[in-house]
N, C-alpha and C positions, 0 to 999 in steps of 0.2 A: 504494497501500499505506501500511497505515496498523497502529498498536500495537491496532488493536478497540476504541479510544476517542476516535478523532478525532487521535492525537495525533502527531505527523510520527517517523517510522521514519526509523529508523540504522542502516546498516552497518558494518564495521570491516574494513580491509586490511590484509596486513602483508607487505611483501616479503620474501622469503628468498633469504638469496645465502650457501650454507655456515654456517647457522646453530649458536651455540652452545644447548648444551640451555639455558640458564637463556631463551633463549627460549620455551619453552615455557610458562613461568609468564605471562608478558609476553600469550601468545594466549589463556592461559585467565584474564583478569584481564580482559583484552578483550571478552571472549566475554560473561561478566556483565554488560555494558553496553550491545552492541549484539543487533540481531537475528540477522545471522549475521556470523560473520568468513571473509572471503577471503585466503586463502596463496598468494602467487603466488610460485609456486619459479623462482628464476631462476639455479637452477643444477643443473640439471636430473641426473639421475645420480648424483649426491655423495650419498655414503652419512651425511651429518652430519645431510640432511631427513629419512632412515625413522629416525633415531637418536630426532628431534627430537620427530618423529610420535609417534614409540612411547610417550611421554610424556603425550600428552592425555589424557586420558578418554574413554571411550566414549560418545557419544551429543551429543557436540558440534557445537555447529553449526554447522560450518564448511565453506568447500568447498574444494579445495586445483587451484591452475591450474600447471599447470603448459608455461613456456614450452620454445621451443622450443631456448636459449640464453639468453647472458647479454644483456637485452635495454636493461640500464641502468638505472637509478632511474624516468627519466622515464617509460618503457614501461612498466615491470612496474606504478606506479602505477595508470598510466590501463586497464590491464589487470583491476586490480580494478574501478577506479571505473566500467568499462562494466559487467562483469558485474553490478555490486549495481545500477545504475540500471536494468537491463535484467531483473533480477529483481523490481522497483518498489520498492527503497526510495527512500525522499526525500534521504537527504542520508549521506554519509559519513564519515567519519575514518579517515586514509590513517597507517602509520608504517612505517617503517624500524627496520635493527635496533639504530640507534644510540639511538633514543628508548623510552624505561619507559613504559608507559600505569600512571595513573595510580588508585586509586578517586574516585569520581565526575565524571571528567574529562568523558566524554561530557556527563551533565545538564547539567554550569556552562557549558560552550561553546554546547549546545542552547539555556539559559536568556538569555545572553548574545548570541546571533542574534537570537533572539526578541523582546529588548528593544530593539533595535539597528531593525527595520522592515526596510520593502521595498530599501532601500539598502545593508544587509550585504552583505557581498563574501566572502572566505575569513577565519574566525572560528579563531584560532591561541592555544593555550596561549603561560606566561612558562616559560623556561628555567631549570631546576637543572642543576650539575654534577652527575653521575651520579660524578665521580671525588671530589670532595670533598665533597658535600651542600651546597654553596653557591648561592645564587642569583645568577645574574649578576649585575652592578652595574644596568646599561643594562633585567634583566628586574625590579626590583623595584616594587610600585604594587597600587594596588587596584582594583578594579573593570575598566572596558573599556576602551579608547584605540583612535582612528583609529592607525594606521599603514602605512606603506609597504609595507613589506614582511614577512611570516611565514616561518618554516620550514616547508614541506608535511609533514614528520612531526609529527604531533599533530595538524595542521589539518583544518577540518571543510568540506565543501564539499559543499554542496545541489544539487541535481541544475538548479534554475532559473539558478543563477550558470555553470553549466556548460554549459547550454544557451546562455550569452549568450555567453562568455567560452571556450570549448573545453576542452579539459584541458592536461594539462602537452607540451611541444614535446616530442617523440621525440628529434630530434638531437642536441637538448645532451646528452642521454647522462646526464650526473649532473653537479652543482653548479650554482647559478645556475637550476636549472628551476623552484625555490621562488619566485626574485627574477622570473623572466620571467612568471609565471602571475598573480603579488600586483600587479606594475607592468600587469598587462592590464585586469584587472579595476581597477585605480584609472583607467586611460583610460577603462573605459567607465563612469564616474562612480558603481562603486562605494567602498562604505567597510569597510576592510580593517581588522577588528579584531583586538588584543591582548588577550587576556584574562588579568590579572594573580592571579584568584584561582583560576586554571586551572594547575597548574606540571606539568611533564613531567620528568623526568631526562632528560638529555640527554651523548652523548660523543661528542668530537669527535677523532677518530680514534683512534689506541691512547691518548691521554691518560694517556699514562707521564712521572711524575712526576720531577722534578731542583729544581738550583736554578740561578736565576740571580741574580746582584748581590744573593746573602744572602737573596732573595724563594723560595718554592715557586713553579714554575711546571711545566704539562704541555703536551709535546710531542704534537702528533696524528701525527709521523711518518707523513705521506701517502707516497704512493708516486709514481714519475714520474709513472705514467698519469694516477693523478687529477690532482697539480698542470695537467699539459699542458691536461684540462678548466678546472679553475678558471678558470686565468689565459685559454684561450680563451672561455670563458662568461662571463667576466664582462668582456670588452671588445664582444663581443655585444648583450651588455645595452646596455652603456652606448651603444653605436649604437643600439638601439632605442629607448628610452626620457632616454638624456641624463642630464645631473648633476643631479640630485634630493637631496632630503634620502637618502634608500636611499644615494644612493652615499659619502654622505661618513658615514654610520655603518657600511659597508662597509668604506672606509678605512680605518678608524682598526682595526679586528678586522684586516684583512688586513696591514694593517704593523705590528702584533705578533706575526703569523705567522709571516712571510716573515725577523723579526732574530730568533725562536726556531729558524728553521728555519734562519739562517746561523750564528747561533754557537754550536749546539748536535748540530745532531741530523747525523747521515751523510751519506754520499753528495750533498754539497751538489752538487759540479760537475752532478752528475747530474742533477740536480730543477732547478739553474739552466737548465740547457739545457732541460727540458723547460717548463721557465715562458716562459722566452723563446721556444722553437716555439710556446707556444700562445698568445699574443701575434700572432705571425704569422697562425697560423691565423685567429681570430677577426677579424685588418683585413679579409681575404681570405670569411669564412664570410659568408652569404646574411643580410641584416640584417632581412629581414622577418620580420611577424613569423606565429606559426602557429598552426592552432585546428584542433587535432585530437580 
């Protein structure tokens, strides 16, 4: 499929799990930039889905893909990507509910991919805090640069890349599914690109503001279940790909998150135990790469 002039065609995917009403605005902004939006409903039967969909205008080019249950971020992304590629689209830009679409995003990512040539892998934007409006320190720059990993939400996946490396690893469920697919692309000799001229607003968990040592900080307040998966999957990704540059960037982020959790968040004991269970589970989880 093309856009009528030989240009690459793009679809959008938005993963929904008990969405708030603001998600409708995100869907509409994405629909302005792509040929079709695939809404993957990971919370079937939840009333929030119908309320959000009711805010969308009639005639919007969208398809709702109801899942049988909450199958996780990886399986949800994959369901939308499979549908888009089956309908003939050349590339897909995917979002979860923590990332807000910004004007011109898809064109900027597509142009960067085109300029990078045939070795371009996964192409993603830089991150701005949805809570503070400030671009994260490690996300500041111009142009595009090769990186080990990107967050999948907001990133562009071309069908040729997916045919080569596969989709997201579904048993990982949530967290580090983006690390896994990016490192798989790098291992295949592709160049993942962070495009600093393409910004998205991203929220980590609750992004609850508080003070620590006189400074304003934001707490993610992730659930014990989420912390189990992040701890488990971090170990799995280390076992698969080793201690590369990705690990040290992630270690810095993880250390800050756990310091805030230990000092400021509630239910610390439960969360610590969940993290330890995740580490143990990661050590016995099959480490081989998956190609879905």
